[in-house]
N, CA, C, O and the ligand as a Tripos MOL2 file, in Angstrom:
@<TRIPOS>MOLECULE
protein
  301   299    76     0     0
PROTEIN
NO_CHARGES

@<TRIPOS>ATOM
      1 N          43.7010  -18.8150   20.1570 N.3       1 MET1
      2 CA         42.7050  -19.4150   21.2540 C.3       1 MET1
      3 C          42.5820  -20.9310   20.8550 C.2       1 MET1
      4 O          42.2510  -21.3880   19.7600 O.2       1 MET1
      5 N          42.9750  -21.6920   22.1590 N.am      2 PRO2
      6 CA         42.7350  -23.2180   21.7950 C.3       2 PRO2
      7 C          41.4420  -23.5280   21.6180 C.2       2 PRO2
      8 O          40.5630  -22.8130   22.0990 O.2       2 PRO2
      9 N          41.1440  -24.7160   20.8510 N.am      3 LYS3
     10 CA         39.8410  -25.0860   20.6570 C.3       3 LYS3
     11 C          39.9070  -26.6890   20.9260 C.2       3 LYS3
     12 O          40.9190  -27.3370   20.6590 O.2       3 LYS3
     13 N          38.8370  -27.2160   21.4320 N.am      4 ALA4
     14 CA         38.5520  -28.5870   21.7700 C.3       4 ALA4
     15 C          36.9580  -28.8040   21.3720 C.2       4 ALA4
     16 O          36.1670  -27.9060   21.0850 O.2       4 ALA4
     17 N          36.7090  -30.1240   21.4250 N.am      5 TYR5
     18 CA         35.4790  -30.7190   21.2820 C.3       5 TYR5
     19 C          34.8120  -30.5600   22.5270 C.2       5 TYR5
     20 O          35.3010  -30.9940   23.5700 O.2       5 TYR5
     21 N          33.4630  -29.8200   22.4640 N.am      6 CYS6
     22 CA         32.6540  -29.8720   23.6950 C.3       6 CYS6
     23 C          31.5540  -30.8570   23.6730 C.2       6 CYS6
     24 O          30.6880  -30.7900   22.8010 O.2       6 CYS6
     25 N          31.5420  -31.8140   24.6310 N.am      7 HIS7
     26 CA         30.3080  -32.6340   24.5180 C.3       7 HIS7
     27 C          28.9250  -31.9690   24.8020 C.2       7 HIS7
     28 O          27.8470  -32.4360   24.4350 O.2       7 HIS7
     29 N          29.0840  -30.9460   25.4270 N.am      8 CYS8
     30 CA         27.8310  -30.2680   25.8390 C.3       8 CYS8
     31 C          27.2670  -29.3270   24.5730 C.2       8 CYS8
     32 O          26.0730  -29.2560   24.2850 O.2       8 CYS8
     33 N          28.1210  -28.7610   24.0100 N.am      9 CYS9
     34 CA         27.7090  -28.0010   22.8650 C.3       9 CYS9
     35 C          27.7450  -28.8550   21.5630 C.2       9 CYS9
     36 O          27.1120  -28.4340   20.5950 O.2       9 CYS9
     37 N          28.4050  -29.9690   21.4710 N.am     10 ARG10
     38 CA         28.3390  -30.9360   20.5310 C.3      10 ARG10
     39 C          29.2150  -30.3440   19.3300 C.2      10 ARG10
     40 O          28.8410  -30.5280   18.1720 O.2      10 ARG10
     41 N          30.2390  -29.7220   19.5800 N.am     11 ARG11
     42 CA         31.1390  -29.0520   18.5880 C.3      11 ARG11
     43 C          32.4190  -28.4390   19.1650 C.2      11 ARG11
     44 O          32.6240  -28.3080   20.3720 O.2      11 ARG11
     45 N          33.2650  -28.0730   18.1860 N.am     12 GLU12
     46 CA         34.4360  -27.5280   18.6500 C.3      12 GLU12
     47 C          34.1960  -25.9220   19.0130 C.2      12 GLU12
     48 O          33.7090  -25.0820   18.2570 O.2      12 GLU12
     49 N          34.6490  -25.7290   20.3160 N.am     13 THR13
     50 CA         34.3200  -24.4270   20.9020 C.3      13 THR13
     51 C          35.7760  -23.8460   21.5030 C.2      13 THR13
     52 O          36.6820  -24.5820   21.8920 O.2      13 THR13
     53 N          35.8160  -22.5600   21.5020 N.am     14 PRO14
     54 CA         36.8670  -21.8230   22.2900 C.3      14 PRO14
     55 C          36.9870  -22.2980   23.6660 C.2      14 PRO14
     56 O          36.0040  -22.4750   24.3850 O.2      14 PRO14
     57 N          38.4130  -22.5420   24.0990 N.am     15 GLN15
     58 CA         38.4700  -22.7940   25.5990 C.3      15 GLN15
     59 C          39.1720  -22.0540   26.4280 C.2      15 GLN15
     60 O          40.1410  -21.4600   25.9550 O.2      15 GLN15
     61 N          38.9280  -21.9410   27.5420 N.am     16 LYS16
     62 CA         39.7020  -21.2480   28.4660 C.3      16 LYS16
     63 C          40.5090  -22.3210   29.3700 C.2      16 LYS16
     64 O          39.9500  -23.3080   29.8480 O.2      16 LYS16
     65 N          41.7370  -22.0570   29.5350 N.am     17 VAL17
     66 CA         42.7230  -22.8850   30.2370 C.3      17 VAL17
     67 C          43.0480  -22.3810   31.4340 C.2      17 VAL17
     68 O          43.2710  -21.1730   31.5110 O.2      17 VAL17
     69 N          43.1290  -23.1650   32.5260 N.am     18 VAL18
     70 CA         43.4250  -22.7400   33.9640 C.3      18 VAL18
     71 C          44.2740  -23.7050   34.5510 C.2      18 VAL18
     72 O          44.2520  -24.8950   34.2380 O.2      18 VAL18
     73 N          45.0660  -23.1770   35.4480 N.am     19 MET19
     74 CA         45.8190  -24.1880   36.3190 C.3      19 MET19
     75 C          45.0680  -24.5150   37.7000 C.2      19 MET19
     76 O          44.8540  -23.6220   38.5190 O.2      19 MET19
     77 N          44.7260  -25.6890   37.8850 N.am     20 LYS20
     78 CA         44.0790  -25.8580   39.1870 C.3      20 LYS20
     79 C          45.0160  -27.0000   40.0800 C.2      20 LYS20
     80 O          45.8560  -27.6820   39.4920 O.2      20 LYS20
     81 N          44.8240  -27.1100   41.2990 N.am     21 ARG21
     82 CA         45.1910  -28.0200   42.0100 C.3      21 ARG21
     83 C          44.6800  -29.4530   41.8200 C.2      21 ARG21
     84 O          43.4680  -29.6640   41.8700 O.2      21 ARG21
     85 N          45.4640  -30.3460   41.6250 N.am     22 SER22
     86 CA         44.8680  -31.5650   41.5260 C.3      22 SER22
     87 C          44.1920  -32.1630   42.8230 C.2      22 SER22
     88 O          44.8100  -32.2630   43.8830 O.2      22 SER22
     89 N          43.0250  -32.5080   42.6790 N.am     23 GLN23
     90 CA         42.2830  -33.1620   43.8260 C.3      23 GLN23
     91 C          42.2660  -34.6640   43.7550 C.2      23 GLN23
     92 O          42.1280  -35.2340   42.6730 O.2      23 GLN23
     93 N          42.4010  -35.2990   44.8650 N.am     24 PRO24
     94 CA         42.4270  -36.8300   44.9650 C.3      24 PRO24
     95 C          41.0650  -37.3540   44.2810 C.2      24 PRO24
     96 O          40.0610  -36.6610   44.4430 O.2      24 PRO24
     97 N          40.9890  -38.3370   43.6550 N.am     25 ALA25
     98 CA         39.5730  -38.7580   43.0430 C.3      25 ALA25
     99 C          38.5950  -39.0510   44.4610 C.2      25 ALA25
    100 O          37.4810  -38.5740   44.6730 O.2      25 ALA25
    101 N          39.3200  -39.9160   45.2840 N.am     26 HIS26
    102 CA         38.5640  -40.1260   46.6200 C.3      26 HIS26
    103 C          39.1570  -39.5110   47.7220 C.2      26 HIS26
    104 O          40.2940  -39.8320   48.0680 O.2      26 HIS26
    105 N          38.4940  -38.6410   48.3250 N.am     27 GLY27
    106 CA         39.2780  -38.0520   49.5890 C.3      27 GLY27
    107 C          39.1500  -38.6950   50.8290 C.2      27 GLY27
    108 O          38.5020  -38.1330   51.7120 O.2      27 GLY27
    109 N          39.6950  -39.8470   51.0410 N.am     28 SER28
    110 CA         39.6180  -40.4250   52.1750 C.3      28 SER28
    111 C          40.3880  -40.0930   53.2170 C.2      28 SER28
    112 O          41.4930  -39.6620   52.8860 O.2      28 SER28
    113 N          40.1420  -40.1570   54.5490 N.am     29 VAL29
    114 CA         41.2380  -39.6480   55.6390 C.3      29 VAL29
    115 C          42.3720  -40.1270   55.5540 C.2      29 VAL29
    116 O          43.2660  -39.4350   56.0430 O.2      29 VAL29
    117 N          42.7810  -41.5040   54.8980 N.am     30 LEU30
    118 CA         44.0150  -42.0870   54.9180 C.3      30 LEU30
    119 C          44.7150  -41.2200   53.7380 C.2      30 LEU30
    120 O          45.7990  -40.6780   53.9540 O.2      30 LEU30
    121 N          44.1590  -41.1240   52.6710 N.am     31 GLN31
    122 CA         44.8760  -40.4310   51.6100 C.3      31 GLN31
    123 C          45.1810  -38.8190   51.9910 C.2      31 GLN31
    124 O          46.1300  -38.1740   51.5440 O.2      31 GLN31
    125 N          44.2410  -38.3600   52.8420 N.am     32 THR32
    126 CA         44.7020  -36.9290   53.2840 C.3      32 THR32
    127 C          45.9790  -36.9340   54.1210 C.2      32 THR32
    128 O          46.8510  -36.0910   53.9090 O.2      32 THR32
    129 N          46.1180  -37.9470   55.1520 N.am     33 VAL33
    130 CA         47.1560  -38.0210   55.9090 C.3      33 VAL33
    131 C          48.3720  -38.3200   55.0020 C.2      33 VAL33
    132 O          49.3920  -37.6340   55.0620 O.2      33 VAL33
    133 N          48.2280  -39.3650   54.1610 N.am     34 GLN34
    134 CA         49.1780  -39.4810   53.1250 C.3      34 GLN34
    135 C          49.8340  -38.2340   52.3100 C.2      34 GLN34
    136 O          51.0190  -37.9920   52.0810 O.2      34 GLN34
    137 N          48.6860  -37.5490   51.9620 N.am     35 ASN35
    138 CA         49.1840  -36.1730   51.2400 C.3      35 ASN35
    139 C          50.0370  -35.4140   52.2030 C.2      35 ASN35
    140 O          51.1600  -34.9950   51.9210 O.2      35 ASN35
    141 N          49.4650  -35.2660   53.3130 N.am     36 ILE36
    142 CA         50.2080  -34.2680   54.3910 C.3      36 ILE36
    143 C          51.7340  -34.8140   54.5220 C.2      36 ILE36
    144 O          52.7080  -34.0920   54.3100 O.2      36 ILE36
    145 N          51.8150  -36.1140   54.8800 N.am     37 VAL37
    146 CA         53.0720  -36.5500   54.9960 C.3      37 VAL37
    147 C          53.9960  -36.2330   53.6820 C.2      37 VAL37
    148 O          55.0560  -35.6150   53.7850 O.2      37 VAL37
    149 N          53.5170  -36.6880   52.5160 N.am     38 SER38
    150 CA         54.3330  -36.4840   51.2670 C.3      38 SER38
    151 C          54.6100  -35.0630   51.2650 C.2      38 SER38
    152 O          55.7750  -34.7310   51.0460 O.2      38 SER38
    153 N          53.7590  -34.1850   51.4680 N.am     39 VAL39
    154 CA         54.1030  -32.5420   51.4630 C.3      39 VAL39
    155 C          55.0580  -32.3200   52.3510 C.2      39 VAL39
    156 O          56.0530  -31.7010   51.9760 O.2      39 VAL39
    157 N          54.9620  -32.7630   53.6720 N.am     40 VAL40
    158 CA         56.1000  -32.5610   54.7410 C.3      40 VAL40
    159 C          57.6280  -33.0440   54.1900 C.2      40 VAL40
    160 O          58.6540  -32.4000   54.4080 O.2      40 VAL40
    161 N          57.5610  -34.3820   53.3890 N.am     41 PHE41
    162 CA         58.8200  -34.7680   53.2710 C.3      41 PHE41
    163 C          59.3250  -33.9820   51.8590 C.2      41 PHE41
    164 O          60.5300  -33.9740   51.6070 O.2      41 PHE41
    165 N          58.3980  -33.3440   50.9770 N.am     42 GLN42
    166 CA         58.9530  -32.7850   49.7790 C.3      42 GLN42
    167 C          59.2660  -31.3730   50.0510 C.2      42 GLN42
    168 O          59.6060  -30.6390   49.1230 O.2      42 GLN42
    169 N          59.1670  -30.9070   51.3600 N.am     43 GLY43
    170 CA         59.4650  -29.5050   51.6630 C.3      43 GLY43
    171 C          58.3370  -28.7080   51.8280 C.2      43 GLY43
    172 O          58.4920  -27.4900   51.7380 O.2      43 GLY43
    173 N          57.2120  -29.1690   52.0550 N.am     44 GLY44
    174 CA         55.9870  -28.3050   52.2980 C.3      44 GLY44
    175 C          55.4650  -27.4520   51.1930 C.2      44 GLY44
    176 O          54.3220  -27.0050   51.2900 O.2      44 GLY44
    177 N          56.1920  -27.1910   50.1630 N.am     45 HIS45
    178 CA         55.8290  -26.3240   49.1890 C.3      45 HIS45
    179 C          55.0390  -26.8550   47.8890 C.2      45 HIS45
    180 O          54.5730  -26.1780   46.9720 O.2      45 HIS45
    181 N          55.0170  -28.2400   48.0580 N.am     46 TYR46
    182 CA         54.7240  -28.7980   46.6880 C.3      46 TYR46
    183 C          53.3570  -29.0160   46.6380 C.2      46 TYR46
    184 O          52.7840  -29.7140   47.4740 O.2      46 TYR46
    185 N          52.7270  -28.4020   45.6060 N.am     47 VAL47
    186 CA         51.4070  -28.7330   45.2230 C.3      47 VAL47
    187 C          51.2590  -29.0530   43.9660 C.2      47 VAL47
    188 O          51.7360  -28.2920   43.1240 O.2      47 VAL47
    189 N          50.5630  -30.2560   43.5520 N.am     48 GLN48
    190 CA         50.2830  -30.7120   42.4110 C.3      48 GLN48
    191 C          49.3410  -29.8730   41.4250 C.2      48 GLN48
    192 O          48.2060  -29.5800   41.7990 O.2      48 GLN48
    193 N          49.7490  -29.5390   40.3360 N.am     49 MET49
    194 CA         48.8670  -28.6530   39.5900 C.3      49 MET49
    195 C          48.7090  -29.2240   38.0710 C.2      49 MET49
    196 O          49.5810  -29.8310   37.4480 O.2      49 MET49
    197 N          47.5750  -28.9370   37.6790 N.am     50 GLU50
    198 CA         47.1950  -29.5120   36.3410 C.3      50 GLU50
    199 C          46.4890  -28.5090   35.6550 C.2      50 GLU50
    200 O          45.9250  -27.5680   36.2140 O.2      50 GLU50
    201 N          46.5250  -28.7450   34.2250 N.am     51 LYS51
    202 CA         45.7270  -28.0230   33.2830 C.3      51 LYS51
    203 C          44.3750  -28.2870   33.2750 C.2      51 LYS51
    204 O          44.0420  -29.4500   33.0490 O.2      51 LYS51
    205 N          43.5140  -27.4480   33.4750 N.am     52 GLN52
    206 CA         41.9910  -27.7660   33.1290 C.3      52 GLN52
    207 C          41.6470  -26.9710   32.0900 C.2      52 GLN52
    208 O          42.2090  -25.8840   31.9550 O.2      52 GLN52
    209 N          40.6500  -27.4080   31.1860 N.am     53 SER53
    210 CA         40.0950  -26.5110   30.1650 C.3      53 SER53
    211 C          38.7110  -26.4750   30.2040 C.2      53 SER53
    212 O          38.1120  -27.5080   30.5050 O.2      53 SER53
    213 N          37.9750  -25.2420   29.8950 N.am     54 TYR54
    214 CA         36.7050  -25.1010   30.1480 C.3      54 TYR54
    215 C          36.1860  -24.5290   28.8290 C.2      54 TYR54
    216 O          36.9450  -23.7870   28.2060 O.2      54 TYR54
    217 N          34.8150  -24.8280   28.2740 N.am     55 CYS55
    218 CA         34.2600  -24.2810   27.2120 C.3      55 CYS55
    219 C          33.8910  -22.9690   27.4230 C.2      55 CYS55
    220 O          33.1710  -22.7140   28.3890 O.2      55 CYS55
    221 N          34.3210  -21.9590   26.5670 N.am     56 ARG56
    222 CA         33.8180  -20.6140   26.7870 C.3      56 ARG56
    223 C          32.3070  -20.3720   26.5240 C.2      56 ARG56
    224 O          31.7190  -19.3520   26.8820 O.2      56 ARG56
    225 N          31.7730  -21.3480   25.9030 N.am     57 VAL57
    226 CA         30.4000  -21.2750   25.3470 C.3      57 VAL57
    227 C          29.5470  -21.5510   26.4300 C.2      57 VAL57
    228 O          28.6810  -20.7280   26.7270 O.2      57 VAL57
    229 N          29.6850  -22.6720   27.1030 N.am     58 CYS58
    230 CA         28.6260  -23.1970   28.1810 C.3      58 CYS58
    231 C          29.1720  -23.5570   29.3720 C.2      58 CYS58
    232 O          28.5300  -24.1380   30.2460 O.2      58 CYS58
    233 N          30.7580  -23.1320   29.5010 N.am     59 ASN59
    234 CA         31.4350  -23.3090   30.7680 C.3      59 ASN59
    235 C          31.5220  -24.6010   31.3100 C.2      59 ASN59
    236 O          31.6860  -24.6380   32.5290 O.2      59 ASN59
    237 N          31.4500  -25.7070   30.6910 N.am     60 SER60
    238 CA         31.5780  -27.0760   31.2680 C.3      60 SER60
    239 C          33.0840  -27.3860   31.0100 C.2      60 SER60
    240 O          33.8110  -26.7130   30.2790 O.2      60 SER60
    241 N          33.4210  -28.4010   31.6490 N.am     61 ARG61
    242 CA         34.8660  -28.7780   31.5520 C.3      61 ARG61
    243 C          35.0450  -29.4080   30.3210 C.2      61 ARG61
    244 O          33.9510  -29.7210   29.8510 O.2      61 ARG61
    245 N          35.9760  -29.7160   29.6160 N.am     62 THR62
    246 CA         36.1190  -30.4000   28.5320 C.3      62 THR62
    247 C          37.4350  -31.1460   28.5530 C.2      62 THR62
    248 O          38.3540  -30.8630   29.3210 O.2      62 THR62
    249 N          37.4620  -32.1010   27.6750 N.am     63 GLU63
    250 CA         38.7530  -32.9680   27.7540 C.3      63 GLU63
    251 C          39.8840  -32.1830   27.4030 C.2      63 GLU63
    252 O          39.8590  -31.2600   26.5880 O.2      63 GLU63
    253 N          41.0000  -32.6210   28.1170 N.am     64 LEU64
    254 CA         42.2720  -31.5860   27.8560 C.3      64 LEU64
    255 C          43.2600  -32.7400   27.2830 C.2      64 LEU64
    256 O          43.2700  -33.8570   27.8010 O.2      64 LEU64
    257 N          44.1070  -32.3950   26.1600 N.am     65 THR65
    258 CA         45.0740  -33.1440   25.5520 C.3      65 THR65
    259 C          46.1210  -32.2070   25.4970 C.2      65 THR65
    260 O          45.9040  -31.0000   25.3880 O.2      65 THR65
    261 N          47.3380  -32.7400   25.5720 N.am     66 ASP66
    262 CA         48.5410  -31.8950   25.5730 C.3      66 ASP66
    263 C          48.8520  -31.4360   24.0960 C.2      66 ASP66
    264 O          49.5020  -30.4450   23.7620 O.2      66 ASP66
    265 N          48.3010  -32.2860   23.3590 N.am     67 ALA67
    266 CA         48.6070  -32.0170   21.9740 C.3      67 ALA67
    267 C          47.7730  -30.7250   21.5310 C.2      67 ALA67
    268 O          48.3060  -29.9810   20.7080 O.2      67 ALA67
    269 N          46.5630  -30.4210   21.9950 N.am     68 ASP68
    270 CA         45.7240  -29.3100   21.9500 C.3      68 ASP68
    271 C          46.0870  -28.0200   22.6170 C.2      68 ASP68
    272 O          45.8610  -26.9080   22.1420 O.2      68 ASP68
    273 N          46.7270  -28.2940   23.8740 N.am     69 PHE69
    274 CA         46.8940  -27.2830   24.6220 C.3      69 PHE69
    275 C          48.3990  -26.9430   24.8660 C.2      69 PHE69
    276 O          48.7040  -26.2370   25.8280 O.2      69 PHE69
    277 N          49.2440  -27.3800   24.1020 N.am     70 SER70
    278 CA         50.8230  -27.3250   24.3210 C.3      70 SER70
    279 C          51.1600  -25.9500   24.3540 C.2      70 SER70
    280 O          51.9970  -25.4830   25.1260 O.2      70 SER70
    281 N          50.4220  -25.2050   23.4020 N.am     71 SER71
    282 CA         50.8620  -23.7190   23.1940 C.3      71 SER71
    283 C          49.7670  -22.7250   23.6890 C.2      71 SER71
    284 O          49.7480  -21.5300   23.3920 O.2      71 SER71
    285 N          48.8690  -23.3570   24.4710 N.am     72 ALA72
    286 CA         47.7940  -22.6270   25.1030 C.3      72 ALA72
    287 C          48.2300  -21.6700   26.1730 C.2      72 ALA72
    288 O          48.9780  -22.0480   27.0750 O.2      72 ALA72
    289 N          47.7600  -20.3850   26.0930 N.am     73 LYS73
    290 CA         48.1470  -19.5960   27.3020 C.3      73 LYS73
    291 C          47.4090  -19.7910   28.4850 C.2      73 LYS73
    292 O          46.1840  -19.7490   28.3640 O.2      73 LYS73
    293 N          47.9200  -20.0120   29.6880 N.am     74 VAL74
    294 CA         47.5380  -20.2500   30.8940 C.3      74 VAL74
    295 C          47.0580  -19.0070   31.7500 C.2      74 VAL74
    296 O          47.8980  -18.2080   32.1640 O.2      74 VAL74
    297 N          45.7550  -18.8480   32.0080 N.am     75 ILE75
    298 CA         45.4100  -17.7100   32.7230 C.3      75 ILE75
    299 C          45.7340  -17.6990   34.2400 C.2      75 ILE75
    300 O          45.4500  -16.7150   34.9250 O.2      75 ILE75
    301 ZN         30.3430  -26.2060   25.3220 Zn       76 ZN76
@<TRIPOS>BOND
     1     1     2 1
     2     2     3 1
     3     3     4 2
     4     3     5 am
     5     5     6 1
     6     6     7 1
     7     7     8 2
     8     7     9 am
     9     9    10 1
    10    10    11 1
    11    11    12 2
    12    11    13 am
    13    13    14 1
    14    14    15 1
    15    15    16 2
    16    15    17 am
    17    17    18 1
    18    18    19 1
    19    19    20 2
    20    19    21 am
    21    21    22 1
    22    22    23 1
    23    23    24 2
    24    23    25 am
    25    25    26 1
    26    26    27 1
    27    27    28 2
    28    27    29 am
    29    29    30 1
    30    30    31 1
    31    31    32 2
    32    31    33 am
    33    33    34 1
    34    34    35 1
    35    35    36 2
    36    35    37 am
    37    37    38 1
    38    38    39 1
    39    39    40 2
    40    39    41 am
    41    41    42 1
    42    42    43 1
    43    43    44 2
    44    43    45 am
    45    45    46 1
    46    46    47 1
    47    47    48 2
    48    47    49 am
    49    49    50 1
    50    50    51 1
    51    51    52 2
    52    51    53 am
    53    53    54 1
    54    54    55 1
    55    55    56 2
    56    55    57 am
    57    57    58 1
    58    58    59 1
    59    59    60 2
    60    59    61 am
    61    61    62 1
    62    62    63 1
    63    63    64 2
    64    63    65 am
    65    65    66 1
    66    66    67 1
    67    67    68 2
    68    67    69 am
    69    69    70 1
    70    70    71 1
    71    71    72 2
    72    71    73 am
    73    73    74 1
    74    74    75 1
    75    75    76 2
    76    75    77 am
    77    77    78 1
    78    78    79 1
    79    79    80 2
    80    79    81 am
    81    81    82 1
    82    82    83 1
    83    83    84 2
    84    83    85 am
    85    85    86 1
    86    86    87 1
    87    87    88 2
    88    87    89 am
    89    89    90 1
    90    90    91 1
    91    91    92 2
    92    91    93 am
    93    93    94 1
    94    94    95 1
    95    95    96 2
    96    95    97 am
    97    97    98 1
    98    98    99 1
    99    99   100 2
   100    99   101 am
   101   101   102 1
   102   102   103 1
   103   103   104 2
   104   103   105 am
   105   105   106 1
   106   106   107 1
   107   107   108 2
   108   107   109 am
   109   109   110 1
   110   110   111 1
   111   111   112 2
   112   111   113 am
   113   113   114 1
   114   114   115 1
   115   115   116 2
   116   115   117 am
   117   117   118 1
   118   118   119 1
   119   119   120 2
   120   119   121 am
   121   121   122 1
   122   122   123 1
   123   123   124 2
   124   123   125 am
   125   125   126 1
   126   126   127 1
   127   127   128 2
   128   127   129 am
   129   129   130 1
   130   130   131 1
   131   131   132 2
   132   131   133 am
   133   133   134 1
   134   134   135 1
   135   135   136 2
   136   135   137 am
   137   137   138 1
   138   138   139 1
   139   139   140 2
   140   139   141 am
   141   141   142 1
   142   142   143 1
   143   143   144 2
   144   143   145 am
   145   145   146 1
   146   146   147 1
   147   147   148 2
   148   147   149 am
   149   149   150 1
   150   150   151 1
   151   151   152 2
   152   151   153 am
   153   153   154 1
   154   154   155 1
   155   155   156 2
   156   155   157 am
   157   157   158 1
   158   158   159 1
   159   159   160 2
   160   159   161 am
   161   161   162 1
   162   162   163 1
   163   163   164 2
   164   163   165 am
   165   165   166 1
   166   166   167 1
   167   167   168 2
   168   167   169 am
   169   169   170 1
   170   170   171 1
   171   171   172 2
   172   171   173 am
   173   173   174 1
   174   174   175 1
   175   175   176 2
   176   175   177 am
   177   177   178 1
   178   178   179 1
   179   179   180 2
   180   179   181 am
   181   181   182 1
   182   182   183 1
   183   183   184 2
   184   183   185 am
   185   185   186 1
   186   186   187 1
   187   187   188 2
   188   187   189 am
   189   189   190 1
   190   190   191 1
   191   191   192 2
   192   191   193 am
   193   193   194 1
   194   194   195 1
   195   195   196 2
   196   195   197 am
   197   197   198 1
   198   198   199 1
   199   199   200 2
   200   199   201 am
   201   201   202 1
   202   202   203 1
   203   203   204 2
   204   203   205 am
   205   205   206 1
   206   206   207 1
   207   207   208 2
   208   207   209 am
   209   209   210 1
   210   210   211 1
   211   211   212 2
   212   211   213 am
   213   213   214 1
   214   214   215 1
   215   215   216 2
   216   215   217 am
   217   217   218 1
   218   218   219 1
   219   219   220 2
   220   219   221 am
   221   221   222 1
   222   222   223 1
   223   223   224 2
   224   223   225 am
   225   225   226 1
   226   226   227 1
   227   227   228 2
   228   227   229 am
   229   229   230 1
   230   230   231 1
   231   231   232 2
   232   231   233 am
   233   233   234 1
   234   234   235 1
   235   235   236 2
   236   235   237 am
   237   237   238 1
   238   238   239 1
   239   239   240 2
   240   239   241 am
   241   241   242 1
   242   242   243 1
   243   243   244 2
   244   243   245 am
   245   245   246 1
   246   246   247 1
   247   247   248 2
   248   247   249 am
   249   249   250 1
   250   250   251 1
   251   251   252 2
   252   251   253 am
   253   253   254 1
   254   254   255 1
   255   255   256 2
   256   255   257 am
   257   257   258 1
   258   258   259 1
   259   259   260 2
   260   259   261 am
   261   261   262 1
   262   262   263 1
   263   263   264 2
   264   263   265 am
   265   265   266 1
   266   266   267 1
   267   267   268 2
   268   267   269 am
   269   269   270 1
   270   270   271 1
   271   271   272 2
   272   271   273 am
   273   273   274 1
   274   274   275 1
   275   275   276 2
   276   275   277 am
   277   277   278 1
   278   278   279 1
   279   279   280 2
   280   279   281 am
   281   281   282 1
   282   282   283 1
   283   283   284 2
   284   283   285 am
   285   285   286 1
   286   286   287 1
   287   287   288 2
   288   287   289 am
   289   289   290 1
   290   290   291 1
   291   291   292 2
   292   291   293 am
   293   293   294 1
   294   294   295 1
   295   295   296 2
   296   295   297 am
   297   297   298 1
   298   298   299 1
   299   299   300 2
@<TRIPOS>SUBSTRUCTURE
     1 MET1         2 RESIDUE 1 A MET
     2 PRO2         6 RESIDUE 1 A PRO
     3 LYS3        10 RESIDUE 1 A LYS
     4 ALA4        14 RESIDUE 1 A ALA
     5 TYR5        18 RESIDUE 1 A TYR
     6 CYS6        22 RESIDUE 1 A CYS
     7 HIS7        26 RESIDUE 1 A HIS
     8 CYS8        30 RESIDUE 1 A CYS
     9 CYS9        34 RESIDUE 1 A CYS
    10 ARG10       38 RESIDUE 1 A ARG
    11 ARG11       42 RESIDUE 1 A ARG
    12 GLU12       46 RESIDUE 1 A GLU
    13 THR13       50 RESIDUE 1 A THR
    14 PRO14       54 RESIDUE 1 A PRO
    15 GLN15       58 RESIDUE 1 A GLN
    16 LYS16       62 RESIDUE 1 A LYS
    17 VAL17       66 RESIDUE 1 A VAL
    18 VAL18       70 RESIDUE 1 A VAL
    19 MET19       74 RESIDUE 1 A MET
    20 LYS20       78 RESIDUE 1 A LYS
    21 ARG21       82 RESIDUE 1 A ARG
    22 SER22       86 RESIDUE 1 A SER
    23 GLN23       90 RESIDUE 1 A GLN
    24 PRO24       94 RESIDUE 1 A PRO
    25 ALA25       98 RESIDUE 1 A ALA
    26 HIS26      102 RESIDUE 1 A HIS
    27 GLY27      106 RESIDUE 1 A GLY
    28 SER28      110 RESIDUE 1 A SER
    29 VAL29      114 RESIDUE 1 A VAL
    30 LEU30      118 RESIDUE 1 A LEU
    31 GLN31      122 RESIDUE 1 A GLN
    32 THR32      126 RESIDUE 1 A THR
    33 VAL33      130 RESIDUE 1 A VAL
    34 GLN34      134 RESIDUE 1 A GLN
    35 ASN35      138 RESIDUE 1 A ASN
    36 ILE36      142 RESIDUE 1 A ILE
    37 VAL37      146 RESIDUE 1 A VAL
    38 SER38      150 RESIDUE 1 A SER
    39 VAL39      154 RESIDUE 1 A VAL
    40 VAL40      158 RESIDUE 1 A VAL
    41 PHE41      162 RESIDUE 1 A PHE
    42 GLN42      166 RESIDUE 1 A GLN
    43 GLY43      170 RESIDUE 1 A GLY
    44 GLY44      174 RESIDUE 1 A GLY
    45 HIS45      178 RESIDUE 1 A HIS
    46 TYR46      182 RESIDUE 1 A TYR
    47 VAL47      186 RESIDUE 1 A VAL
    48 GLN48      190 RESIDUE 1 A GLN
    49 MET49      194 RESIDUE 1 A MET
    50 GLU50      198 RESIDUE 1 A GLU
    51 LYS51      202 RESIDUE 1 A LYS
    52 GLN52      206 RESIDUE 1 A GLN
    53 SER53      210 RESIDUE 1 A SER
    54 TYR54      214 RESIDUE 1 A TYR
    55 CYS55      218 RESIDUE 1 A CYS
    56 ARG56      222 RESIDUE 1 A ARG
    57 VAL57      226 RESIDUE 1 A VAL
    58 CYS58      230 RESIDUE 1 A CYS
    59 ASN59      234 RESIDUE 1 A ASN
    60 SER60      238 RESIDUE 1 A SER
    61 ARG61      242 RESIDUE 1 A ARG
    62 THR62      246 RESIDUE 1 A THR
    63 GLU63      250 RESIDUE 1 A GLU
    64 LEU64      254 RESIDUE 1 A LEU
    65 THR65      258 RESIDUE 1 A THR
    66 ASP66      262 RESIDUE 1 A ASP
    67 ALA67      266 RESIDUE 1 A ALA
    68 ASP68      270 RESIDUE 1 A ASP
    69 PHE69      274 RESIDUE 1 A PHE
    70 SER70      278 RESIDUE 1 A SER
    71 SER71      282 RESIDUE 1 A SER
    72 ALA72      286 RESIDUE 1 A ALA
    73 LYS73      290 RESIDUE 1 A LYS
    74 VAL74      294 RESIDUE 1 A VAL
    75 ILE75      298 RESIDUE 1 A ILE
    76 ZN76       301 GROUP 0 **** ****
């Protein structure tokens, strides 16, 4: 089970790793239009996914690094 430092628990805790759709940081109308256009041009099936990790103790999101989670099992 992957472990990472949780700022909430202030120690290393077991992590749950999931794949989630990447969300734009600021969801403006212009960005939404640009996303739709890019999806159309990329074939309509492209969804950007990213790994996210959550502390199993307090369920808060934790920092994710490729080094820590390269062998993590994705749920
Ligand atoms: Zn925690």
